[in-house]
C-alpha positions in Angstrom: 0.0 0.0 0.0 2.8 2.4 0.8 4.6 1.6 -2.4 1.4 2.3 -4.3 1.0 5.6 -2.6 4.5 6.7 -3.5 4.0 5.7 -7.2 0.8 7.7 -7.3 2.6 10.7 -5.9 5.3 10.4 -8.5 2.7 11.1 -11.3 1.5 14.4 -9.7 2.0 17.5 -11.8 1.1 20.1 -9.2 1.3 20.5 -5.4 -2.6 20.1 -5.1 -2.3 16.7 -7.0 0.4 15.6 -4.6 -1.8 16.6 -1.7 -4.8 14.8 -3.1 -2.9 11.6 -3.8 -1.3 11.6 -0.3 -4.6 12.2 1.6 -6.5 9.6 -0.5 -3.8 7.1 -0.3 -3.1 7.6 3.4 -6.8 6.9 4.1 -6.4 3.6 2.4 -3.4 2.7 4.6 -5.2 3.5 7.8 -8.5 4.9 9.0 -8.5 8.6 9.7 -11.2 10.6 11.3 -9.8 14.1 11.0 -6.7 15.5 9.3 -5.1 19.0 9.2 -2.1 20.9 8.0 -0.5 23.4 10.3 2.3 25.9 9.5 4.5 28.1 11.7 6.4 29.7 8.7 7.2 33.3 9.4 5.2 33.4 12.7 6.4 34.3 16.2 7.5 31.5 18.4 4.6 29.6 19.8 2.2 30.8 17.0 0.7 28.6 14.4 -1.9 28.7 11.6 -4.2 25.9 10.6 -3.9 26.0 6.8 -6.0 23.0 5.7 -8.4 20.7 7.5 -10.6 17.7 6.7 -13.4 17.5 9.3 -14.8 14.1 10.4 -17.9 14.6 8.2 -15.7 15.2 5.2 -13.6 12.3 6.1 -16.6 9.9 6.3 -17.8 11.1 2.9 -14.3 10.7 1.4 -14.3 14.4 0.3 -10.7 15.6 0.0 -11.1 18.0 -2.9 -11.4 21.2 -0.8 -8.4 20.1 1.2 -6.3 19.3 -1.8 -7.2 22.4 -3.9 -6.8 25.0 -1.0 -4.1 27.5 -1.5 -3.4 28.9 2.0 -0.4 31.0 0.8 -2.7 33.1 -1.4 -4.8 34.1 1.6 -2.3 33.8 4.3 -3.0 37.1 5.9 -6.7 36.1 6.4 -5.9 32.9 8.2 -6.0 33.5 12.0 -2.9 32.7 14.1 -3.2 30.8 17.3 -0.9 30.0 20.2 -2.9 27.7 22.5 -4.7 24.4 22.7 -3.6 20.9 21.8 -1.9 21.9 18.5 0.3 24.4 20.3 1.5 21.7 22.7 2.1 19.2 19.9 4.3 21.6 17.9 6.1 23.0 20.9 9.2 20.9 20.0 10.2 19.8 16.5 9.9 16.0 17.0 7.0 13.7 15.8 4.4 13.1 18.5 2.0 10.2 19.3 -0.9 11.0 21.8 -3.5 8.5 23.0 -6.5 8.7 25.2 -7.1 12.4 24.4 -9.7 14.5 26.1 -10.1 17.6 23.9 -13.8 18.4 23.8 -13.1 21.9 25.1 -10.1 22.7 23.1 -9.9 26.6 22.6 -9.0 26.3 18.9 -10.4 23.1 17.7 -13.6 23.5 19.5 -16.5 21.0 18.5 -14.6 19.7 15.5 -12.4 17.7 17.9 -15.2 16.3 19.9 -14.9 12.6 20.5 -11.4 12.3 19.0 -9.2 9.9 21.0 -5.7 9.7 19.5 -3.4 11.6 17.1 -0.1 11.7 15.2 1.7 15.0 14.8 4.4 14.9 12.2 6.8 17.8 11.5 7.7 18.6 7.9 11.3 19.8 7.6 12.4 22.6 5.3 16.2 23.5 5.5 16.3 21.5 8.8 13.5 23.5 10.4 10.1 22.2 11.2 8.1 24.8 9.3 4.9 22.9 8.7 3.1 20.0 10.4 0.5 17.4 9.5 -1.8 16.2 12.3 -3.9 13.1 12.0 -6.7 12.1 14.5 -8.7 8.9 15.1 -11.6 8.4 17.5 -10.1 5.2 18.9 -8.2 6.2 22.1 -5.4 3.8 21.0 -5.8 4.3 17.3 -2.1 4.7 16.5 1.0 2.8 17.3 4.7 3.7 17.4 5.0 1.8 14.0 2.4 4.1 12.6 4.3 7.1 13.9 7.6 6.0 12.2 5.9 5.2 8.9 3.9 8.5 8.9 7.0 10.4 9.8 8.9 9.0 6.8 6.0 9.3 4.2 5.0 12.8 5.2 8.5 14.1 4.8 9.0 12.3 1.5 5.7 13.9 0.3 6.8 17.3 1.7 10.1 17.1 -0.2 8.3 16.1 -3.4 5.9 19.0 -3.0 8.7 21.5 -2.4 10.6 20.1 -5.4 7.5 20.3 -7.6 6.7 23.8 -6.4 10.3 24.8 -7.2 9.9 23.2 -10.7 6.7 25.2 -11.4 8.3 28.3 -10.3 11.3 27.7 -12.5 9.0 27.0 -15.5 7.1 30.1 -14.8 10.4 32.1 -14.6 11.4 30.5 -17.8 8.2 31.5 -19.5 8.7 35.1 -18.3 12.3 35.2 -19.6 11.2 33.8 -22.9 8.6 36.5 -23.3 11.2 39.1 -22.3 13.7 37.7 -24.8 11.0 37.7 -27.5 10.3 41.4 -26.7 14.0 42.1 -26.8 14.4 40.4 -30.2 11.4 42.2 -31.5 12.8 45.6 -30.5 16.2 44.6 -31.7 15.0 43.9 -35.2 13.3 47.2 -35.5 16.8 48.7 -35.5 17.7 46.8 -38.7 16.9 48.4 -42.0 13.1 48.2 -42.7 13.8 47.6 -46.3 17.0 47.1 -48.5 18.0 50.5 -49.9 18.4 51.2 -53.6 22.1 52.1 -53.9 23.2 53.1 -57.4 25.4 50.4 -59.1 24.5 47.7 -56.4 22.3 44.7 -56.3 21.7 43.8 -52.6 20.2 40.9 -50.6 20.3 40.4 -46.9 19.5 37.6 -44.5 19.2 37.9 -40.7 18.5 34.6 -38.9 18.3 34.7 -35.2 19.2 32.0 -32.7 16.8 31.0 -29.8 18.1 34.0 -27.8 18.3 37.6 -28.5 21.8 38.4 -29.9 24.0 41.0 -31.2 24.3 40.7 -34.9 23.7 44.0 -36.7 23.9 45.4 -40.2 23.0 48.8 -41.6 23.1 51.1 -44.6 23.3 54.9 -44.3 23.7 57.8 -46.6 26.9 59.8 -46.4 27.7 63.3 -47.8 28.6 63.5 -51.5 26.4 60.7 -52.6 28.5 57.9 -50.9 27.0 55.1 -48.8 28.1 53.6 -45.5 27.6 49.8 -45.2 28.1 48.0 -41.9 28.1 44.6 -40.5 28.8 44.0 -36.8 28.5 41.3 -34.1 28.3 42.0 -30.4 30.0 39.3 -28.1 27.6 37.2 -26.1 23.9 36.7 -26.3 20.7 37.9 -24.7 19.5 41.3 -23.4 23.1 42.6 -22.8 24.3 42.0 -26.4 21.0 43.4 -27.7 21.5 46.5 -25.6 25.0 47.0 -26.9 23.7 46.6 -30.4 21.2 49.3 -29.8 24.0 51.6 -28.4 26.0 50.9 -31.6 23.1 51.8 -33.8 22.5 55.2 -31.9 26.3 56.0 -32.1 26.5 55.4 -35.8 23.4 57.3 -36.6 24.5 60.2 -34.4 27.9 60.5 -36.2 28.1 63.9 -37.7 31.7 64.0 -39.2 33.6 65.9 -40.2 35.6 63.1 -41.6 33.5 60.3 -43.2 36.4 58.0 -44.0 35.9 54.4 -42.6 38.8 54.7 -40.2 37.4 57.9 -38.7 33.9 56.6 -38.2 35.3 53.3 -36.7 37.6 55.2 -34.3 34.7 57.5 -33.2 32.5 54.4 -32.4 35.3 52.7 -30.6 35.9 55.8 -28.4 32.2 56.0 -27.5 31.9 52.3 -26.7 35.0 52.4 -24.5 33.6 55.3 -22.6 30.5 53.2 -22.1 32.5 50.7 -20.1 31.0 47.5 -21.6 32.4 45.3 -18.8 34.1 42.6 -20.8 31.8 42.9 -23.9 33.1 44.0 -27.3 32.0 44.4 -30.9 33.5 43.2 -34.1 32.7 45.3 -37.2 33.3 45.8 -40.9 32.5 49.3 -42.2 32.7 50.2 -45.8 32.1 53.4 -47.7 31.0 52.9 -51.2 31.3 55.5 -54.0 28.8 54.9 -56.8 30.8 57.2 -59.0 33.7 54.8 -59.7 32.8 51.6 -57.8 35.5 52.0 -55.1 35.0 50.6 -51.6 37.0 52.0 -48.8 36.7 50.0 -45.6 38.0 49.5 -42.1 37.8 46.2 -40.2 37.7 45.8 -36.4 38.2 42.2 -35.4 35.5 41.0 -37.8 35.6 38.2 -40.2 37.1 39.3 -43.6 34.4 39.6 -46.3 34.5 37.3 -49.3 34.8 38.5 -52.9 33.6 36.3 -55.8 35.1 37.7 -59.0 32.9 38.2 -62.0 32.9 35.4 -64.5 35.2 33.0 -62.6 35.2 30.6 -59.7 37.7 32.8 -57.8 36.7 33.5 -54.2 39.1 35.4 -51.9 39.0 37.1 -48.6 39.2 40.8 -48.4 41.2 41.4 -45.2 43.6 44.3 -45.5 44.9 46.0 -42.3 42.7 45.5 -39.3 42.5 46.6 -35.7 41.1 45.0 -32.6 37.3 44.8 -31.8 35.5 47.9 -30.8 35.0 48.8 -27.1 38.2 47.3 -25.6 41.1 49.7 -26.1 41.1 53.5 -26.1 44.8 54.4 -26.2 46.7 53.6 -29.4 43.6 52.6 -31.4 44.4 53.7 -34.8 42.0 52.2 -37.4 43.1 52.0 -41.0 41.1 52.6 -44.2 41.7 50.1 -47.0 40.5 50.4 -50.6 39.0 47.9 -53.0 38.2 48.6 -56.6 35.1 46.6 -57.7 34.7 45.4 -61.2 31.4 44.9 -62.9 29.9 41.6 -61.8 32.0 41.3 -58.6 30.0 40.0 -55.6 31.0 40.9 -52.1 29.7 38.9 -49.1 29.7 40.2 -45.6 28.9 37.7 -42.9 28.9 37.1 -39.1 30.7 34.2 -37.4 27.4 32.5 -36.6 27.6 31.3 -40.2 31.2 29.8 -40.2 31.1 28.6 -36.5 28.0 26.6 -36.8 28.6 23.0 -35.7 27.5 19.9 -37.5 26.5 16.6 -35.7 30.2 15.6 -35.6 31.1 18.8 -33.8 32.9 20.1 -36.9 32.4 23.8 -37.7 31.0 24.9 -41.1 34.1 26.9 -41.7 35.3 29.4 -44.4 36.1 26.7 -46.9 32.4 25.4 -47.0 31.3 29.1 -47.3 33.7 29.6 -50.2 32.3 26.5 -52.0 28.7 27.8 -51.5 29.8 30.9 -53.3 31.5 29.0 -56.1 28.2 26.9 -56.5 26.0 29.9 -57.4 25.9 32.6 -60.0 26.9 35.5 -57.8 23.5 37.0 -57.8 22.9 38.1 -54.2 19.7 36.0 -53.7 21.4 33.0 -55.2 24.4 33.5 -52.8 22.0 33.5 -49.8 20.1 30.5 -51.0 23.4 28.6 -51.6 24.8 29.4 -48.2 21.6 28.4 -46.4 21.4 25.1 -48.4 25.1 24.4 -47.5 24.4 25.1 -43.8 21.5 22.8 -43.7 23.5 20.0 -45.4 26.2 20.4 -42.7 24.0 20.7 -39.7 20.8 18.8 -40.7 18.7 21.3 -38.6 16.7 24.4 -39.1 17.6 26.2 -35.9 21.0 27.6 -35.1 23.2 28.2 -32.0 24.0 31.8 -33.0 22.6 34.6 -35.1 23.6 34.2 -38.7 23.7 37.4 -40.8 24.6 37.8 -44.5 24.8 41.1 -46.5 25.6 40.3 -50.2 26.3 43.0 -52.8 26.9 42.7 -56.5 28.5 45.6 -58.3 26.6 46.3 -61.5 29.1 48.8 -62.9 28.9 52.6 -62.9 25.3 53.9 -63.0 24.4 54.8 -66.6 27.2 52.7 -68.1 26.8 49.3 -69.8 27.3 46.5 -67.1 
């Protein structure tokens, strides 16, 4: 019978289900005429509250639903505190009690409910070594319980108490997880509003982008912005880490870039300004990798500065050649202030060239064998397509799926693909 009771309790999904299984099963093990739960949690010494009770009438009817479904903690302030009567004597010391031949018809707290009851067991339920709660069981028989009953009830009640606390903690953790998931969803929603609402029409360029998020809010960021003289700024960046902190730094980066007012709009000048502002913000161990390019539609030149970011890849027009565009680089943003001297590099685009900017969530995605996707597979994905921006993105996504076998990802994956069409107005 005891084993059956414990098996039933193991199926419970809530504290009330545990209580229902315990009370129902306990009544099968031995006859009970009244049962109550008592708590001293947070009360003055000597005080107690009766948080649940099954009267003799309910016991005879087998009605345990009110007892099981009661939530005393929700209405804790309305439950009266007592410090006298039989219960006060039973809980005066934190040991299990067996009482026989009771005479409690005039108990100041139990009153008529205890009339005719002859014996009881009082079992302390320990929490962190303290008897915070008690279960008290009565029978009319003056010798209704034995010391064997006391030992068995002491063991079972504390097992059930531990299971209840664990299940309650699990429920609280689940609710906290749901709250965090909702917060991350909100952070991710706000984060994506900082990305370009639509791909801009930049003279001489065909552009496609892809921004695939992981299960957490992250720090990938790309942007396009007009510069004086008809030039365009093009950025891809990655904030270290995940979650709300990375998304917050990404928002800071967005604000800093869009607040830049010159006077120098060379890539190294913009990058140095951003670095200085992020260092002043004291990111506490976080940093940002970035690739910033300034594109001139007049002649197809691309001046760029790289701060710890993956070198973009260039697929040459009309060939299978794919090479990295690295040039001189500096450390990531937000780490060093002194001696930070960004450098502008220059690249001349030829008509039909395709430039691919990406974040490390692409190349560092693991397959089932724990092998990273890597730059070589990314190169091969570029060779396997025409060089049209949409074709590049589809080819990279297909290659990633072949490598991982899954649709989700461990990190944000961002691609910005640009094909140079030649000088506007000229034959491509």
